[in-house]
C-alpha positions as CSV (number, residue, x, y, z in Angstrom):
1,M,0.0,0.0,0.0
2,T,1.3,3.5,-0.9
3,Q,0.3,6.6,1.1
4,T,0.9,10.0,-0.4
5,I,2.1,12.8,1.9
6,Y,1.0,16.3,1.2
7,D,1.9,19.7,2.6
8,E,-0.6,22.4,3.7
9,Y,-0.9,23.6,0.0
10,N,-1.8,20.1,-1.2
11,W,1.6,19.6,-2.9
12,I,3.0,16.1,-2.9
13,L,6.0,15.9,-0.6
14,G,6.6,12.2,-0.8
15,Y,5.3,8.7,-0.3
16,V,5.2,5.9,2.3
17,E,5.0,2.3,1.1
18,T,3.9,-0.3,3.6
19,D,4.4,-4.0,3.1
20,S,2.2,-6.8,4.5
21,R,4.4,-7.1,7.6
22,G,4.1,-3.4,8.5
23,N,7.6,-2.4,7.3
24,K,7.6,1.0,5.6
25,T,9.8,2.8,3.1
26,A,9.9,6.6,3.0
27,M,10.4,8.2,-0.4
28,D,10.7,11.8,-1.6
29,F,8.6,13.4,-4.4
30,H,11.0,11.8,-7.0
31,H,10.6,8.4,-5.4
32,R,14.1,8.4,-4.0
33,I,14.4,6.3,-0.8
34,L,14.9,8.4,2.3
35,G,14.7,5.6,5.0
36,Y,12.9,2.7,6.4
37,Y,10.7,1.6,9.3
38,Q,11.4,-2.0,10.5
39,A,8.2,-3.1,12.3
40,D,9.8,-6.2,13.9
41,L,12.5,-4.0,15.5
42,N,10.3,-0.9,16.0
43,V,13.1,1.4,14.6
44,T,13.3,3.9,11.8
45,T,16.6,4.0,9.9
46,D,17.9,6.4,7.3
47,F,18.9,5.5,3.7
48,H,22.2,4.0,5.0
49,H,20.3,1.9,7.6
50,R,21.6,3.9,10.6
51,V,19.0,3.9,13.4
52,I,17.6,7.5,13.7
53,A,14.5,6.8,15.9
54,R,12.7,4.3,18.0
55,G,9.2,3.8,16.6
56,D,7.8,4.9,13.2
57,A,9.2,8.2,12.1
58,V,9.2,7.8,8.3
59,V,6.9,10.7,7.7
60,G,9.4,12.9,9.6
61,L,12.1,11.9,7.1
62,I,9.9,13.2,4.3
63,Y,9.2,16.5,6.0
64,A,12.9,16.9,7.0
65,E,14.0,16.3,3.3
66,H,11.4,18.9,2.2
67,E,12.7,21.5,4.7
68,K,16.3,20.8,3.5
69,F,15.2,21.3,-0.1
70,K,13.4,24.6,0.7
71,A,16.6,25.9,2.5
72,E,18.7,25.0,-0.5
73,H,16.3,26.9,-2.8
74,D,15.8,30.1,-0.9
75,G,12.6,29.1,0.8
76,R,10.9,28.1,-2.5
77,G,9.5,24.6,-1.9
78,Y,9.0,23.6,-5.5
């Protein structure tokens, strides 16, 4: 199942894919992988599989990437 993540202006920020075991993959607008949630371990990891949070924080990865993009483009999000 794929969930689309939107900002307050209804622009697509990214996607979260969930498999049948509850594992999730966070992707940006261009479908580049940002990180993973491993349901059996209850941890969120970044693209390099380094643990960055306990629990499910994949949507936070998408928002963090969007904020980074905005900062690199003088506040313009798109």
